[in-house]
C-alpha positions as CSV (number, residue, x, y, z in Angstrom):
1,X,-9.2,-17.0,-15.6
2,X,-9.5,-13.2,-15.3
3,X,-7.0,-10.4,-15.0
4,X,-7.9,-7.2,-13.2
5,X,-6.1,-3.9,-13.2
6,X,-7.0,-1.9,-10.1
7,X,-6.3,1.8,-9.9
8,X,-6.0,4.0,-6.8
9,X,-6.5,7.4,-8.7
10,X,-4.6,10.5,-8.0
11,X,-2.9,13.3,-9.9
12,X,0.6,13.0,-8.5
13,X,0.9,9.4,-7.4
14,X,-1.3,6.6,-8.8
15,X,-1.3,3.2,-7.3
16,X,-2.0,0.1,-9.3
17,X,-2.2,-3.7,-8.8
18,X,-2.7,-6.6,-11.2
19,X,-4.4,-9.7,-9.9
20,X,-5.0,-12.9,-11.9
21,X,-7.9,-15.0,-10.7
22,X,-7.7,-18.7,-11.6
23,X,-10.7,-20.1,-9.8
24,X,-13.2,-19.1,-7.1
25,X,-10.5,-19.2,-4.3
26,X,-7.2,-19.1,-6.2
27,X,-5.8,-15.7,-7.1
28,X,-2.3,-14.4,-7.7
29,X,-0.9,-11.0,-7.2
30,X,1.0,-10.4,-10.5
31,X,2.3,-6.9,-9.9
32,X,1.8,-3.8,-7.9
33,X,3.4,-0.4,-7.7
34,X,2.8,3.3,-8.4
35,X,3.4,5.6,-11.2
36,X,4.0,9.3,-10.6
37,X,3.6,12.4,-12.6
38,X,6.2,15.1,-13.0
39,X,6.0,17.4,-9.9
40,X,4.9,21.0,-10.2
41,X,3.5,20.9,-13.8
42,X,0.1,22.0,-15.0
43,X,-2.7,19.5,-14.5
44,X,-3.2,19.1,-18.2
45,X,0.3,17.7,-18.5
46,X,-0.1,15.4,-15.5
47,X,-3.3,14.0,-17.2
48,X,-1.3,13.4,-20.4
49,X,1.3,11.5,-18.4
50,X,-1.4,9.5,-16.6
51,X,-3.1,8.6,-19.9
52,X,0.2,7.3,-21.3
53,X,0.9,5.2,-18.1
54,X,-2.6,3.7,-18.2
55,X,-2.2,2.9,-21.8
56,X,1.1,1.1,-21.1
57,X,-0.4,-0.9,-18.2
58,X,-3.3,-2.1,-20.3
59,X,-0.9,-3.0,-23.2
60,X,1.5,-4.9,-20.9
61,X,-1.1,-6.8,-18.8
62,X,-4.1,-7.1,-21.2
63,X,-6.6,-7.0,-18.3
64,X,-10.3,-8.0,-18.6
65,X,-11.5,-5.6,-16.0
66,X,-10.4,-2.3,-14.5
67,X,-11.6,-1.4,-11.1
68,X,-11.2,2.1,-9.7
69,X,-11.9,3.7,-6.4
70,X,-14.9,5.9,-6.3
71,X,-14.2,9.5,-5.2
72,X,-15.7,11.0,-2.1
73,X,-15.5,14.6,-1.2
74,X,-13.6,15.6,1.9
75,X,-12.4,19.1,2.3
76,X,-10.5,20.4,-0.7
77,X,-12.8,20.9,-3.8
78,X,-9.9,21.7,-6.1
79,X,-8.1,18.5,-5.2
80,X,-11.3,16.5,-5.7
81,X,-12.0,18.1,-9.1
82,X,-8.4,17.5,-10.2
83,X,-8.5,13.8,-9.2
84,X,-11.9,13.5,-10.9
85,X,-10.4,14.7,-14.1
86,X,-7.5,12.3,-13.9
87,X,-9.9,9.5,-13.0
88,X,-11.9,10.3,-16.1
89,X,-8.9,9.8,-18.4
90,X,-8.2,6.4,-16.7
91,X,-11.8,5.3,-17.3
92,X,-11.8,6.6,-20.9
93,X,-8.8,4.4,-21.6
94,X,-10.5,1.4,-20.1
95,X,-13.7,2.0,-22.1
96,X,-11.6,2.5,-25.3
97,X,-10.1,-1.0,-24.6
98,X,-13.5,-2.6,-23.9
99,X,-12.7,-3.3,-20.3
100,X,-15.4,-3.7,-17.8
101,X,-15.2,-1.0,-15.2
102,X,-16.0,-1.6,-11.5
103,X,-16.0,1.0,-8.8
104,X,-15.8,0.6,-5.0
105,X,-15.8,3.1,-2.2
106,X,-13.2,3.0,0.6
107,X,-16.0,2.0,3.0
108,X,-17.0,-1.0,0.8
109,X,-13.4,-2.1,0.7
110,X,-12.8,-1.8,4.5
111,X,-16.0,-3.8,5.2
112,X,-15.2,-6.5,2.7
113,X,-11.6,-7.1,3.9
114,X,-11.8,-6.5,7.7
115,X,-15.6,-6.6,8.3
116,X,-15.2,-3.1,9.8
117,X,-16.1,-0.1,7.7
118,X,-14.0,2.1,10.1
119,X,-10.8,0.0,9.8
120,X,-7.5,1.9,9.8
121,X,-5.0,1.7,6.9
122,X,-2.7,-0.4,9.0
123,X,-5.4,-3.0,9.6
124,X,-6.0,-3.3,5.8
125,X,-2.3,-3.5,5.1
126,X,-1.8,-6.4,7.6
127,X,-4.9,-8.2,6.3
128,X,-3.6,-8.0,2.7
129,X,-0.1,-9.1,3.7
130,X,-1.7,-12.2,5.3
131,X,-4.2,-12.9,2.5
132,X,-1.7,-12.5,-0.3
133,X,1.0,-14.4,1.6
134,X,3.5,-11.5,1.3
135,X,6.7,-11.4,3.3
136,X,6.1,-7.7,4.2
137,X,3.3,-5.2,4.2
138,X,3.1,-3.9,0.7
139,X,4.5,-0.4,0.1
140,X,4.1,2.3,-1.0
141,X,0.7,3.0,0.4
142,X,-1.0,3.9,-2.9
143,X,0.1,0.5,-4.3
144,X,-1.2,-1.2,-1.2
145,X,-4.5,0.5,-1.6
146,X,-4.8,-0.8,-5.2
147,X,-4.1,-4.4,-3.9
148,X,-7.0,-4.2,-1.4
149,X,-9.4,-3.1,-4.1
150,X,-8.3,-5.7,-6.6
151,X,-8.7,-8.4,-3.9
152,X,-12.1,-7.1,-3.1
153,X,-13.1,-7.6,-6.7
154,X,-11.7,-11.1,-6.6
155,X,-13.8,-11.9,-3.5
156,X,-17.0,-10.7,-5.3
157,X,-16.7,-12.6,-8.5
158,X,-17.2,-16.1,-9.7
159,X,-15.5,-17.7,-12.7
């Protein structure tokens, strides 16, 4: 049995999912949601809030592994740098707690779940709803992103 904490990094809204894997084909979605930082405060205070939230998640769920989305640069270098700093504190807390850290790109996730690297968010959401046997598409979006990525880890591991 393994427990994975998956994080969809950000500076304002951070998605997370907890999946427990019992066997090669048996996994259970334990929890998913988001945590948010206080709006309109300096990044240094947001990072402190993120650090405390990650500590709490690790304490509450005692995961074996933390998986986190790899960053890719789009248009806004400031946003990219801010998220990279927040991501670093998340990874630091995982390392401090001896968690294995895995990283996936959005393209890897899309290909693994839908066989289409160009899949749209709605396709991924519907696939995860079906795979996890959820009554509805998981919301909010950042939490749904974390579920996809946790599920991808579960697909690629053997116990």
